[in-house]
C-alpha positions as CSV (number, residue, x, y, z in Angstrom):
1,M,0.0,0.0,0.0
2,A,1.5,3.4,-1.0
3,R,2.4,5.7,1.8
4,R,0.2,8.8,2.0
5,S,2.0,12.1,1.6
6,D,2.5,14.2,4.7
7,P,1.0,17.6,4.1
8,D,3.3,19.3,6.6
9,E,6.4,17.7,5.0
10,Q,5.2,18.8,1.6
11,T,4.7,22.3,2.8
12,A,8.1,22.4,4.4
13,R,9.7,21.2,1.2
14,I,7.9,23.9,-0.8
15,S,8.8,26.5,1.7
16,E,12.5,25.6,1.5
17,A,12.4,25.6,-2.3
18,L,10.6,28.9,-2.3
19,W,13.3,30.4,-0.1
20,D,16.1,29.0,-2.2
21,V,14.6,30.2,-5.5
22,L,14.0,33.7,-4.2
23,A,17.4,34.0,-2.6
24,T,19.2,32.7,-5.8
25,N,17.1,34.1,-8.7
26,G,15.4,37.1,-7.2
27,P,11.7,38.0,-7.7
28,Q,12.0,37.9,-11.5
29,G,13.0,34.2,-11.3
30,L,10.3,33.2,-8.7
31,T,7.7,31.1,-10.5
32,L,5.5,28.2,-9.5
33,R,7.4,26.0,-11.9
34,A,10.8,27.0,-10.5
35,V,9.6,26.3,-6.9
36,A,8.1,23.0,-8.0
37,E,11.3,21.9,-9.7
38,R,13.4,22.8,-6.7
39,A,10.9,21.1,-4.3
40,G,10.8,17.9,-6.5
41,C,7.0,18.1,-6.8
42,T,4.4,19.0,-9.4
43,T,3.4,22.5,-10.2
44,G,-0.1,21.5,-9.2
45,L,1.0,20.7,-5.7
46,V,2.6,24.2,-5.3
47,L,-0.5,25.8,-6.9
48,H,-2.7,24.0,-4.4
49,R,-1.0,25.8,-1.5
50,F,0.0,29.0,-3.2
51,P,-2.4,30.1,-5.9
52,D,-0.1,32.8,-7.4
53,K,3.2,34.5,-7.3
54,R,2.0,37.0,-4.7
55,A,1.0,34.2,-2.4
56,L,4.6,32.8,-2.8
57,L,6.1,36.2,-2.0
58,L,3.9,36.7,1.1
59,H,4.9,33.3,2.4
60,A,8.5,34.1,1.8
61,R,8.1,37.3,3.9
62,D,6.5,35.4,6.7
63,L,9.3,32.8,6.6
64,L,11.8,35.6,6.8
65,H,10.0,37.2,9.7
66,A,9.8,33.9,11.6
67,R,13.5,33.1,11.1
68,T,14.9,36.5,12.0
69,A,12.6,36.9,15.0
70,E,13.8,33.6,16.5
71,Q,17.4,34.4,15.9
72,T,17.0,38.0,17.2
73,E,15.3,36.8,20.4
74,A,18.1,34.3,21.0
75,V,20.9,36.9,20.8
76,E,19.0,39.4,22.8
77,T,18.4,36.9,25.6
78,A,22.0,35.9,25.6
79,A,23.3,39.5,25.9
80,A,25.1,40.4,29.1
81,S,23.8,44.0,29.2
82,P,21.4,46.4,27.5
83,T,24.2,47.9,25.3
84,A,25.4,44.4,24.5
85,A,21.9,43.5,23.4
86,V,21.8,46.5,21.1
87,R,25.0,45.5,19.4
88,A,24.1,41.8,19.2
89,V,20.7,42.4,17.7
90,L,22.1,44.8,15.1
91,A,25.0,42.5,14.3
92,Q,22.5,39.6,13.8
93,A,20.7,41.7,11.2
94,L,23.8,42.3,9.2
95,S,25.0,40.1,6.3
96,L,27.8,38.4,8.2
97,T,27.3,34.7,7.5
98,A,26.1,32.6,4.6
99,S,22.7,32.3,6.3
100,T,22.2,36.0,7.0
101,Q,23.5,36.9,3.5
102,Q,20.7,34.6,2.1
103,E,18.2,36.3,4.3
104,A,19.3,39.7,3.0
105,R,18.8,38.5,-0.6
106,V,15.3,37.3,0.3
107,W,14.5,40.6,2.0
108,L,15.8,42.6,-0.9
109,G,14.0,40.5,-3.5
110,Y,10.7,40.8,-1.6
111,L,11.2,44.6,-1.2
112,A,11.8,44.9,-4.9
113,A,8.6,43.0,-5.7
114,S,6.6,45.1,-3.3
115,L,7.4,48.4,-5.1
116,G,4.3,48.0,-7.3
117,D,2.1,46.0,-5.0
118,D,0.4,47.7,-2.0
119,D,-0.4,44.3,-0.3
120,L,3.2,43.2,-0.4
121,A,4.4,46.6,0.8
122,E,2.1,46.6,3.7
123,R,3.4,43.1,4.8
124,H,6.9,44.5,4.6
125,R,5.9,47.6,6.7
126,I,4.4,45.3,9.4
127,G,7.6,43.2,9.6
128,N,9.8,46.3,9.7
129,T,7.8,47.9,12.4
130,V,8.4,45.0,14.7
131,F,12.2,45.4,14.3
132,V,12.0,49.2,14.7
133,E,10.0,48.8,17.9
134,R,12.5,46.2,19.2
135,M,15.4,48.5,18.6
136,H,13.6,51.4,20.2
137,R,13.0,49.3,23.3
138,L,16.6,48.1,23.5
139,I,18.2,51.5,23.0
140,G,15.8,53.0,25.5
141,A,16.9,50.4,28.0
142,A,20.6,51.0,27.2
143,R,20.2,54.8,27.6
144,P,17.4,55.6,30.0
145,D,18.7,59.1,30.3
146,W,17.7,59.8,26.7
147,D,14.3,61.2,25.8
148,D,12.0,59.4,23.4
149,A,12.9,61.5,20.4
150,H,16.6,60.9,20.9
151,V,16.0,57.1,21.2
152,S,13.8,57.1,18.1
153,T,16.3,59.0,15.9
154,T,19.2,56.8,17.0
155,A,17.3,53.7,16.3
156,M,16.3,54.8,12.8
157,A,19.9,55.8,12.0
158,L,21.3,52.5,13.2
159,L,18.7,50.5,11.3
160,A,19.4,52.5,8.1
161,L,23.1,51.6,8.5
162,V,22.3,47.9,8.8
163,E,19.8,47.8,6.0
164,G,22.1,49.8,3.8
165,F,24.8,47.2,4.2
166,N,22.3,44.5,3.5
167,V,21.4,46.1,0.2
168,L,25.0,46.9,-0.8
169,G,26.4,43.6,0.3
170,T,24.1,41.5,-1.8
171,A,26.0,42.8,-4.9
172,D,29.5,43.4,-3.5
173,L,30.6,41.3,-0.5
174,V,34.2,42.2,-1.2
175,R,33.9,45.9,-0.6
176,Y,31.1,45.4,2.0
177,S,32.6,42.4,3.7
178,P,31.5,41.1,7.1
179,A,34.6,42.7,8.7
180,V,33.8,46.1,7.2
181,Q,30.2,45.8,8.3
182,M,31.1,45.1,11.9
183,A,33.7,47.8,12.0
184,A,31.2,50.4,10.7
185,L,28.6,49.2,13.2
186,D,31.0,49.5,16.1
187,R,32.1,52.9,15.0
188,A,28.5,54.1,14.8
189,L,27.7,52.7,18.2
190,E,30.6,54.5,19.6
191,A,29.6,57.7,17.9
192,F,26.1,57.4,19.3
193,G,27.2,56.7,22.8
194,L,26.2,53.0,22.7
195,A,29.6,51.3,22.5
196,V,30.3,48.4,24.9
197,D,33.6,48.1,26.7
198,G,35.0,45.0,28.5
199,G,32.8,45.7,31.5
200,D,29.6,46.2,29.5
201,T,29.4,49.9,30.2
202,V,28.6,52.7,27.9
203,I,31.5,54.6,26.3
204,A,30.5,58.3,25.9
205,A,30.5,59.6,22.4
206,S,33.4,62.0,21.6
């Protein structure tokens, strides 16, 4: 008797294939057929779960949010101090490893696809808001002496630095290498008064 297919296993295979196709080929190469071929299943099976390219893209954004949220929560929890948490969370968001470089490519591919689609853009804004609010909370904890406007401006500046490296690094990881990214992040943290010394204390900005 033939073994019945496991719907959860099929969905997991399709999700992994979707992730790989978007990271490798970008939104222009994301098709039902490409995902089916990468997953080793029929186009009909993919179509049964994701009726069109928009559904594939929305699922990819949800996967990205879930992956990065889990990783970010882990590094924040492990941090020894509020300032260490700020650095760890921002570093986790940079393109420093093969995994995070792939995440950056998925993020950038989704963002490119969302330029002409309000529904995709709204999903992106929702995910980005979660990260903005996390950084606002972490910086506020690291610098309770700052008012809300100062915290907010600093959070936005640091997030712009990180996301800028993610965009630039997808095309040129030689110039924007992991070492360059971390050096720039640490210099920015120092300039903003959020650097961490050996005793996990804040180093005042010069």
